C-alpha positions in Angstrom: 4.7 13.5 8.6 5.3 9.7 9.6 3.8 6.7 7.4 3.9 3.3 9.4 3.1 0.2 7.5 2.4 -3.2 9.3 1.0 -7.0 8.3 3.8 -8.1 5.8 5.1 -12.3 6.9 5.3 -15.4 5.7 2.2 -17.0 4.0 1.5 -20.1 2.2 0.5 -20.1 -1.8 -3.3 -19.2 -1.9 -3.4 -17.7 1.2 -4.0 -14.0 2.2 -2.8 -11.4 4.1 -3.8 -7.6 4.8 -1.3 -4.7 5.3 -2.0 -1.2 6.8 -0.5 1.8 6.7 -1.1 4.4 8.9 -0.4 8.3 8.6 0.1 10.7 11.5 1.2 14.5 11.6 -0.8 15.2 7.9 -2.3 18.6 9.4 -3.6 19.7 5.8 -4.8 16.1 4.6 -4.2 13.1 2.7 -5.0 13.1 -0.8 -4.2 10.0 -2.3 -3.2 6.7 -0.3 -1.1 4.1 -2.3 0.7 1.0 -2.3 4.0 -0.5 -4.0 6.3 -3.1 -3.9 9.5 -3.9 -5.4 11.8 -7.0 -5.8 15.3 -6.5 -5.3 16.8 -5.5 -8.6 13.8 -4.3 -9.8 12.2 -1.0 -10.0 9.1 -0.3 -7.3 5.7 -1.0 -9.2 2.5 0.4 -8.3 -0.1 -1.7 -6.7 -2.9 0.1 -5.6 -4.3 3.9 -5.1 -7.0 5.0 -3.6 -8.1 8.9 -3.1 -10.0 10.1 -0.5 -13.2 10.4 -2.2 -13.0 6.2 -2.7 -11.4 5.8 -6.1 -9.4 3.2 -7.0 -6.8 2.6 -9.0 -5.2 -1.3 -9.4 -2.0 -2.7 -11.8 -4.0 -4.4 -14.1 -2.0 -7.8 -13.1 -3.5 -7.7 -9.3 -7.2 -6.9 -10.2 -9.4 -9.2 -8.4 -7.0 -10.6 -6.1 -5.8 -7.2 -4.2 -8.2 -4.9 -2.6 -7.1 -1.6 -1.7 -9.3 0.6 1.1 -9.2 3.4 3.3 -10.3 4.8 6.5 -10.0 8.6 6.2 -10.9 9.0 10.5 -7.9 7.2 11.0 -5.4 8.3 8.3 -5.0 4.4 7.7 -4.8 2.7 4.3 -4.8 -1.1 3.8 -4.5 -3.8 1.2 -6.2 -7.1 1.5 -4.4 -9.3 -0.7 -6.1 -12.5 -1.5 -4.6 -15.7 -3.5 -1.0 -14.8 -3.1 1.0 -16.0 -5.6 5.1 -16.6 -5.1 5.6 -14.0 -7.3 3.9 -11.1 -5.1 7.0 -11.9 -3.4 8.4 -8.4 -2.5 8.7 -5.3 -0.3 5.6 -3.3 0.0 6.2 0.3 0.6 2.8 2.7 1.5 3.3 5.8 -0.5 1.0 8.8 0.5 0.4 12.1 -1.7 -0.5 14.8 0.9 -1.9 18.3 0.4 0.9 20.6 1.4 0.9 24.8 1.6 1.3 25.5 -1.7 1.5 22.0 -3.5 1.9 18.1 -3.0 3.7 16.3 -1.1 4.7 12.9 -1.3 5.7 10.5 1.0 7.5 7.4 1.3 6.7 4.7 4.5 8.7 1.9 5.3 8.4 -1.0 3.7 7.1 -4.1 4.4 7.9 -7.7 3.7 5.6 -9.9 2.2 6.6 -13.6 1.3 5.0 -16.3 -0.3 6.1 -19.7 -0.2 5.4 -22.3 -3.2 
C-alpha cells in the first residue's frame, strides 16, 4: 500500500489550499480516508474523515472552513482548506483504513507541510 500526499505549501492567512492523497495497491478496497494534522510537540489530531459512501466527520473547530471529498475511481481523497489561519500551520497526514483479508488495516501516508503566514 502506498499513500502519496501532496498540495501543502506556504499561504497567507485567509488563503486556500487543496491537499490530495492518492492510494495505490489497495486490492480489497478503501473503507475510510482521512486527514490528520500535527504540530511539533502536540499530538496528531483528526481533521476530517470520509467513508466510501461519502459520510464525513470533521473536527468541530474546522467545520465550515475545511471540506473533505474523495474520488473512489481514483482512490484519492482531497482536503479543501479555506480561510486558512496561522494556527492551521501543521504537518498534514493522510490516513486510510483498508479492507484486509481478515480485518481492517490502517496506513499513514507521509506528511505534507502547510504553513500559514499572518
